[in-house]
Steps between C-alpha positions, in 0.01 A plus 500: 500500500572138561407242230396164641465207259316175584661227297271208441218344302219655691439210733352527846844545663583776247183678583559473877850650444361780302231567766778504772709731292213750470434472874869570570506801274177639664637444844822689414303773326729496205459543127563187310393335181404145524507286187446137415756332278357179354728442196677179593811582291548827672445336850760232419746762361486667842611180666154406639464130484228469761210747513385725630783747498527857593721773348553849630635755259610227262687290757353160585479491887318160563377193318289204574313636800224734603661773711280666761442875504768551770763314294420713193509824702856395609605461140342831401705686763831355377 
């Protein structure tokens, strides 16, 4: 099972990214745990200086932008 983390403060962009991640997982028909990480110290420790960020299985994949479901699906297939 994949673990997807949305790194951000819960802002509108973070919420959109989480929604897009859920859609990507549903479209792929895969099992994934989606979790919000809102602790600013943890977020910055992962090298995220601009939110939202997305991490898959502990590896930060993108920061500072809202990826669409197709972009997230591509990351999940890597």
